[in-house]
C-alpha positions in Angstrom: 47.4 -31.0 -16.1 46.3 -28.8 -19.1 42.9 -30.6 -19.1 42.5 -29.6 -15.4 43.3 -25.9 -16.2 40.8 -25.9 -19.0 38.1 -27.3 -16.7 38.9 -24.8 -14.0 38.9 -21.8 -16.5 35.6 -23.1 -18.0 34.0 -23.3 -14.5 35.2 -19.7 -13.8 33.8 -18.4 -17.1 30.4 -20.2 -16.5 30.1 -18.9 -12.9 31.2 -15.4 -13.9 28.5 -15.2 -16.6 25.9 -16.4 -14.1 26.9 -13.6 -11.7 26.6 -11.0 -14.5 22.9 -11.7 -15.2 20.3 -9.6 -13.4 18.0 -11.8 -11.3 14.3 -11.2 -11.4 12.9 -9.6 -8.3 10.2 -11.7 -6.7 7.1 -9.9 -5.5 7.2 -10.0 -1.8 3.9 -10.7 0.1 2.4 -8.1 2.3 3.3 -8.1 5.9 0.3 -8.1 8.3 0.5 -7.0 11.8 -2.2 -7.8 14.4 -2.6 -6.1 17.7 -4.0 -7.8 20.9 -7.4 -6.2 20.3 -8.0 -7.7 16.9 -7.2 -4.4 15.1 -5.0 -4.6 12.0 -3.0 -2.3 9.8 -2.0 -3.8 6.5 0.3 -2.0 4.1 1.5 -3.2 0.7 3.6 -1.1 -1.6 5.1 -1.8 -5.0 7.1 0.8 -6.9 9.3 3.7 -6.0 9.2 6.4 -3.3 5.7 5.5 -2.0 4.7 6.7 1.5 2.1 5.2 3.8 1.4 6.5 7.3 -1.4 4.6 9.0 -2.5 5.2 12.6 -5.0 3.4 14.7 -5.8 4.6 18.2 -7.9 2.7 20.7 -9.7 0.7 18.0 -11.4 -2.6 18.5 -12.0 -5.0 15.5 -11.1 -2.5 12.9 -8.9 -2.8 9.8 -6.8 -0.2 7.9 -5.6 -1.5 4.5 -3.3 0.5 2.2 -2.2 -0.8 -1.2 0.0 1.4 -3.4 1.5 0.5 -6.8 3.5 3.0 -8.8 5.7 5.9 -7.7 5.5 8.8 -5.3 2.1 7.9 -4.0 1.1 9.1 -0.5 -1.5 7.7 1.9 -2.3 9.1 5.3 -4.9 7.4 7.5 -6.1 7.9 11.0 -8.7 5.5 12.5 -10.2 5.6 15.9 -13.6 3.9 15.2 -14.5 0.4 16.3 -15.7 -2.4 14.0 -14.7 -0.2 11.0 -12.7 -0.3 7.8 -10.4 2.2 6.1 -9.2 1.1 2.7 -6.9 2.8 0.2 -5.9 1.4 -3.2 -3.7 3.6 -5.4 -2.2 2.7 -8.8 -0.2 5.1 -10.8 2.0 8.0 -9.8 1.8 11.1 -7.5 -1.6 10.2 -6.0 -2.5 11.5 -2.5 -5.1 10.2 0.0 -5.8 11.6 3.4 -8.5 9.8 5.5 -9.8 10.2 9.0 -12.3 7.9 10.5 -13.8 8.3 14.0 -17.1 6.5 13.3 -18.0 3.0 14.6 -19.3 0.3 12.2 -18.4 2.3 9.2 -16.5 2.0 5.9 -14.3 4.6 4.3 -12.6 3.6 1.1 -10.7 5.2 -1.8 -9.5 3.8 -5.1 -7.4 5.9 -7.4 -5.9 4.9 -10.8 -3.9 7.4 -12.8 -1.7 10.3 -12.2 -1.9 13.2 -9.7 -5.2 12.4 -8.1 -6.2 13.7 -4.6 -8.8 12.2 -2.3 -9.7 13.5 1.2 -12.2 11.9 3.5 -13.5 12.5 7.0 -16.0 10.2 8.5 -17.6 10.5 12.0 -21.1 9.2 11.4 -21.7 5.8 12.8 -22.9 3.0 10.5 -21.9 4.9 7.3 -20.3 4.2 4.0 -18.1 6.6 1.9 -16.6 5.2 -1.3 -14.4 7.4 -3.6 -13.3 6.0 -7.0 -11.2 8.1 -9.4 -9.8 7.0 -12.8 -7.7 9.3 -14.9 -5.4 12.2 -14.1 -5.7 15.3 -11.9 -9.0 14.4 -10.2 -10.0 15.7 -6.8 -12.6 14.3 -4.4 -13.6 15.5 -0.9 -16.1 13.4 1.2 -17.3 14.2 4.7 -19.9 12.3 6.8 -20.8 13.7 10.2 
């Protein structure tokens, strides 16, 4: 009987210590959503208090891709162009991107690494490319193609 109590207490101590450990958080894969018109919005966020607001209206074969790593980053995109790409990649903290694309067959992309960067883009010229890359802290970039 005493041996059974020792085994039961040992099992409780072992299971209790397993519950006390902090499990590692697996990185979850991005979730992709596809509409009936082959237009996609892809958002991947890792970190704390990031915000992504991506809108596609009446687009055909277009992609909006937002990736944010870090904290307190914000990305706002609005895409109405066909056969086009809007891409945002932000790493760090407190970065802001605001992009509007109404052009067809165009690419508008932003990459920011650092702290407190700001990128604004407006693209309405068909067949155009705008690429903003910022590394460091407190940078600002404004691009417009009409």
